[in-house]
N, C-alpha and C positions, 0 to 999 in steps of 0.2 A: 887388169880388167879396166881401170880407169883410162889408161892409154888407148886401149882398143875402143872403149865407149866414146872417147873424145874424137878419134878419128872417123868412127862410124857417124857420129852426130854431125861433124863437120861436112861430110860427104853428102849426108842426107839433106842437109839445108841447102848446099850448093845445087844439088840435083833438083830440088823443089823450084828454086828460082831459074835455073837453066830451062827446066820443063815449061814454066809459065811464060818465060820471056821469049823462047825460041820455038818451042814445038806445039805448044797448046793452041787449039782453034778457038780463039777468043770470040769468034762469031757465034759460038754456042754457049757463052757464059750466061750467068743469070741476068746480069745487067743488060745484055744485049738482047735476051729473050724478052725481058720486061719492056725494054724501050720498043722493040718491034711490035709488041702487042698493045702498045699505047698506055701501059701501066707504069706511069712516070712520076706519081705523086708518092714520095718516099719520106719516112720519118726515121731518123736515127735517135734512139732512145737512151739517154744517159751517156753518149759519147761525143757531146757537142764540142766543135773545135778541132776535132781530129781529122775527119775526112768531110770536107764541106760540100763538095760538088754535087749538086742536084738534090740535096737533102733538105728537109726541115728537121728541127731539132727540139728535143724536150729534155729538161734536167730540173734539178731542185732549185738552182739559184735564180734570182729575179732577172727579168729581162734587161734591167738597167746594167747589169754585170756582164751581159753577153758581148761578145766581140761586135764592133760596129757593123762589120758586113754580114752579121748573122741576125741582127735584131729583128729584121723584117720576117724571119723564118724560125724564130725561136719562141718556144712555149715554156713557161715555168709549170711543172707538172710533176707531182709525186706519184709514181706509178703504183705504189703499194697501198694507196688510198682510193676508194671507189671515186670514179671520175664524175664530176657534176654535170648536169644537163648543159649548164652555161659554157663550161670549158669545152665539153664535147662539140658544142655548136662553134665555138671559136676555132677550135683545131681542124674541124672538118673530117673528111675520111681519107685514107691512105691506100695505096695499092701494095705498099711494102713497109713494114716495121722492122728495123734491124736493131738488135741488141748485141753489141760486141763487147764481151768481157764485163758485162753488167748483171746478168742473171744470177751469178754466184754471190753477189752482195745482198741478195734478198733471203729471208727465211723461207722455208718451203710453204708457210702459210701465206706470206706476202707475195710470194712468186705466183701463187694461184690467183691472187687479186690482180697482180700485174697482167697476167695472161687474159683474164676477163676484161680488163681495160683495153688491152690490144685488140681483143676481138670486137669490142664496140667501135674502135677507131678504124678498123679495116673495112674497106669496100667488100661487097660480095665477091668472093673468089680471090680476095687479097691474100697476101703471103706474110708470115712471120719468119724471120731469120735470126737464129740465136747461136752464138759461139760462146764457149766457156773453155777454161783450162781443163784438159782431159785428165781425169783422176788416174786412168790407167797408164798414162805416160809418166806421171810422177811416181806412181807406185813402182814402176819398173826402174826409174832412175834411183829410188830409194833402195830397191832390192840390189842393184848393182853398185850401191855406194858412190853414186856419181852426181847427186844433186848439187855439189859444189864444182861441177865441171861445165855445165851448160851456161855459156856465158850470158845468155839473155836472162835466165833465172837467177844465176849466181849474183850478178851485179845488184839486181833488185833486192834479193834476200839479204845481202850484206848492208843494205841501207838500214836494217834494223837489228841484225845478229852480227857478231863478230866473225871475221874471216876465219876459217879453220874450225868453226863450230861443229859439234856432232851432226851427223845426217838427220837424226830426229829433230834437231832445230831447223834445218833447212826444210824438211817436210812440214813442220808446224807452220813455217811462213807461207807455204802453199795452202795449207788448210785455214789459216787465220788471216794472213795477209799482214800488211803493214798497218800501223795504228790508225791512220787517217781514213783508210778504205778497207774495212774488215770483210773477209770472205765469211759468209754465213752458211754456206752449203757447198757440198762437192758433188760433181756430176762426171759420169762417163756418158757413152752414147745412149745406153739403155736407160739410164736415169733421167736424161734429158727428154728422151722420146716419152717416157712414162709421165713426166710432168706435164707435157702437151697433151697426151692422150687422156689422162684422168679429168681434164676439164670438160671433155665432151664438145668442145668448141672448134676443134681443129681435125682436119682429115688429111690424107696424103702426107703423112709424116715421114720425112725422108732424110736420111743422113748424107751429108755432102762431104766426101773425102777431098783432100787437097788435089787429087788426081782426077776427081769428077769433072765431066765435060762442062757442068754448070759453075765450077768453082772459079774464082778469080781473086787475086791479091791486089789490093786489100778489100775489095768489095765484099767477099764472103769471108775470107780468112785474113784477119789482120795480124795474127800470130801463128803462122803456118806450122812452126816447129812445135806447137803445144795445143793447138785448138782442136776441139771436137765441134762441129757444126751440124745443126739440124734445122730443117726448113719444114713448114707445114702451111697448108692452105685453109683459110677460114671456112668452116663447114657450112 
């Protein structure tokens, strides 16, 4: 089973990249759609330094610690605390707020506050894009005894646990993460959509698969082999 899963997983990853690099109509990607409609003020929440092009950034550390090339686009901001009027005025409004593998680091209570802050920071009709590791993918890997096979997750997990640990240890790494960046909640598509819906602040809540016309690596999916991605528009 592990051999089969390894081969299947490898082929799946290769197909994703071949599809995006050769066959996909990038003219319909979310980035292109936003640019063509003039929605070009974007905020990357909690991922500063990873993908810098065209984005402003917000994270916990002070501006003095931001990369030099980002300082004029960086805001120190704790998304789990209600945003002050002063900071709201400083940051301004955005057409897109992106959280890539950030949302799972919030408690469900704090995640609600973070979404309320995002709604305040969005222009009318602006979009929020959230990606998290998909619980269903990791449950399937656990069921098939293959969490120590997927190279992307295996290497990361083994920074905390020993190679060859029981599958339950690998799954616990997914659930809780490494010591300095704890996972505080797990999501699948349904859970992520529910988190957005229950605020009453967003509409047009849409799942974007890696094969969706709007998808783009890494703009929407920065970990396409494990992402679940949901987008919504400010109500």
